[in-house]
MDAnalysis code that builds the backbone (N, CA, C; Angstrom):
import MDAnalysis as mda
import numpy as np

u = mda.Universe.empty(174, n_residues=58, atom_resindex=np.repeat(np.arange(58), 3), trajectory=True)
u.add_TopologyAttr("name", ["N", "CA", "C"] * 58)
u.add_TopologyAttr("resid", np.arange(1, 59))
u.add_TopologyAttr("resname", ["UNK", "UNK", "UNK", "UNK", "UNK", "UNK", "UNK", "UNK", "UNK", "UNK", "UNK", "UNK", "UNK", "UNK", "UNK", "UNK", "UNK", "UNK", "UNK", "UNK", "UNK", "UNK", "UNK", "UNK", "UNK", "UNK", "UNK", "UNK", "UNK", "UNK", "UNK", "UNK", "UNK", "UNK", "UNK", "UNK", "UNK", "UNK", "UNK", "UNK", "UNK", "UNK", "UNK", "UNK", "UNK", "UNK", "UNK", "UNK", "UNK", "UNK", "UNK", "UNK", "UNK", "UNK", "UNK", "UNK", "UNK", "UNK"])
u.atoms.positions = np.array([
    [0.748, -1.217, 0.061],
    [-0.008, -0.230, 0.049],
    [0.828, 1.152, 0.257],
    [0.432, 2.271, -0.891],
    [1.225, 3.350, -0.921],
    [1.266, 4.288, 0.685],
    [2.212, 5.069, 0.687],
    [2.223, 5.695, 2.000],
    [1.550, 7.126, 1.707],
    [0.829, 7.483, 2.904],
    [0.228, 8.936, 2.825],
    [0.972, 9.557, 3.303],
    [1.345, 10.856, 2.492],
    [2.196, 11.983, 2.897],
    [1.193, 13.057, 2.836],
    [1.041, 13.800, 3.779],
    [0.406, 15.097, 3.601],
    [0.910, 16.190, 3.304],
    [0.766, 16.967, 2.342],
    [1.320, 18.228, 2.084],
    [0.463, 19.230, 1.562],
    [1.072, 20.758, 1.774],
    [0.515, 21.792, 1.512],
    [0.257, 21.760, -0.033],
    [-0.932, 22.250, -0.570],
    [-1.090, 22.697, -2.066],
    [-1.380, 24.087, -2.014],
    [-0.394, 25.014, -2.915],
    [-0.377, 26.013, -2.858],
    [-1.659, 26.420, -3.748],
    [-2.543, 27.287, -3.207],
    [-3.912, 27.981, -3.706],
    [-3.914, 29.581, -3.700],
    [-4.343, 29.737, -4.605],
    [-4.686, 31.428, -4.679],
    [-5.866, 31.580, -4.943],
    [-6.652, 32.774, -4.005],
    [-7.845, 33.215, -4.258],
    [-7.756, 34.202, -5.192],
    [-9.067, 34.109, -6.053],
    [-9.275, 35.205, -7.145],
    [-10.778, 35.342, -7.209],
    [-11.278, 36.419, -7.833],
    [-12.570, 36.343, -8.170],
    [-12.846, 36.434, -9.477],
    [-13.934, 35.905, -10.173],
    [-14.367, 35.671, -11.202],
    [-16.052, 35.975, -11.330],
    [-16.388, 36.619, -12.602],
    [-17.881, 37.116, -12.640],
    [-18.502, 36.063, -13.639],
    [-19.835, 35.740, -13.377],
    [-20.496, 35.105, -14.447],
    [-22.118, 35.022, -14.426],
    [-22.783, 34.910, -15.137],
    [-24.057, 35.091, -15.317],
    [-25.007, 34.193, -13.922],
    [-25.918, 35.091, -13.459],
    [-26.679, 34.476, -12.443],
    [-27.007, 32.883, -12.668],
    [-27.560, 32.726, -13.890],
    [-28.378, 31.384, -14.317],
    [-27.112, 30.292, -14.283],
    [-25.882, 30.746, -14.945],
    [-24.631, 29.728, -14.871],
    [-24.147, 29.675, -13.436],
    [-24.277, 30.246, -12.610],
    [-23.747, 30.219, -11.202],
    [-24.731, 29.291, -10.467],
    [-26.207, 29.511, -10.534],
    [-26.898, 28.697, -10.338],
    [-26.896, 27.167, -10.596],
    [-26.671, 26.969, -11.800],
    [-26.187, 25.422, -12.324],
    [-24.898, 25.290, -11.979],
    [-23.921, 26.051, -11.605],
    [-22.375, 25.430, -10.862],
    [-22.944, 25.142, -9.485],
    [-23.820, 25.567, -8.833],
    [-23.957, 25.425, -7.342],
    [-25.011, 24.214, -7.222],
    [-26.054, 24.029, -8.239],
    [-26.615, 22.823, -8.214],
    [-25.621, 21.443, -8.552],
    [-24.997, 21.519, -9.508],
    [-23.936, 20.656, -9.750],
    [-22.929, 20.132, -8.809],
    [-22.448, 21.350, -8.127],
    [-21.490, 20.890, -6.946],
    [-22.010, 20.226, -6.125],
    [-23.370, 20.482, -5.794],
    [-23.928, 20.191, -4.597],
    [-24.503, 18.585, -4.858],
    [-24.735, 18.307, -6.251],
    [-24.844, 16.755, -6.477],
    [-23.683, 15.953, -6.274],
    [-22.787, 16.585, -6.636],
    [-21.243, 15.752, -6.213],
    [-20.602, 15.998, -5.001],
    [-21.422, 16.678, -4.087],
    [-20.889, 16.967, -2.738],
    [-19.639, 17.577, -2.750],
    [-19.383, 18.478, -3.725],
    [-18.122, 19.269, -3.878],
    [-18.561, 20.842, -3.374],
    [-17.658, 21.629, -3.097],
    [-17.415, 23.123, -2.842],
    [-17.855, 23.661, -4.103],
    [-18.367, 24.906, -4.237],
    [-18.512, 25.448, -5.597],
    [-17.217, 25.613, -6.255],
    [-16.109, 25.896, -5.392],
    [-14.768, 26.237, -5.675],
    [-14.159, 25.103, -6.416],
    [-14.258, 23.736, -5.573],
    [-13.716, 22.626, -6.134],
    [-14.366, 22.082, -7.282],
    [-15.613, 22.616, -7.436],
    [-16.231, 21.988, -8.790],
    [-15.998, 22.754, -9.907],
    [-15.548, 24.114, -9.551],
    [-14.995, 25.110, -10.710],
    [-13.621, 24.643, -11.220],
    [-12.731, 24.472, -10.287],
    [-11.430, 23.999, -10.428],
    [-11.511, 22.716, -11.239],
    [-12.098, 21.705, -11.196],
    [-12.158, 20.532, -11.697],
    [-12.911, 20.641, -13.143],
    [-13.680, 21.657, -13.118],
    [-14.046, 22.068, -14.718],
    [-13.011, 22.592, -15.506],
    [-12.454, 23.354, -14.864],
    [-11.366, 24.270, -15.588],
    [-10.129, 23.289, -16.118],
    [-9.942, 22.525, -15.087],
    [-8.811, 21.549, -15.422],
    [-9.028, 20.500, -16.414],
    [-10.550, 20.033, -16.460],
    [-10.887, 19.160, -17.398],
    [-10.968, 19.987, -18.739],
    [-11.339, 21.188, -18.907],
    [-11.387, 21.979, -20.219],
    [-10.048, 22.112, -20.385],
    [-8.884, 22.506, -19.717],
    [-7.731, 22.659, -20.289],
    [-6.889, 21.323, -20.509],
    [-7.016, 20.325, -20.005],
    [-6.662, 18.950, -20.306],
    [-6.934, 18.418, -21.855],
    [-8.537, 18.944, -22.191],
    [-9.202, 18.384, -23.138],
    [-9.235, 19.163, -24.568],
    [-8.401, 20.455, -24.214],
    [-8.134, 21.557, -25.352],
    [-7.325, 20.819, -26.650],
    [-7.711, 21.122, -27.789],
    [-6.728, 20.577, -28.740],
    [-5.793, 21.299, -28.743],
    [-4.477, 21.073, -29.316],
    [-3.173, 21.702, -29.324],
    [-3.167, 23.151, -30.351],
    [-4.117, 22.940, -31.217],
    [-4.495, 24.438, -32.050],
    [-5.127, 25.083, -31.360],
    [-5.982, 24.798, -30.219],
    [-6.806, 25.856, -29.548],
    [-5.803, 26.608, -28.386],
    [-4.727, 25.929, -28.111],
    [-3.776, 26.426, -26.925],
    [-2.959, 27.364, -27.665],
    [-2.728, 27.165, -28.711],
    [-1.652, 28.261, -29.445],
    [-2.584, 29.674, -30.054],
])
């Protein structure tokens, strides 16, 4: 079994703006997955970035 090694993850707070309807959807989906709003948004952004084509990234 792998060893558990707790460590600090560097996170930075920032502000974003989005339409109220989209925020309501984010909150609803985050709740469905038992995630905080922040955790859900981070995972969405990470997924989007990992799935961008190379052409889109340039």
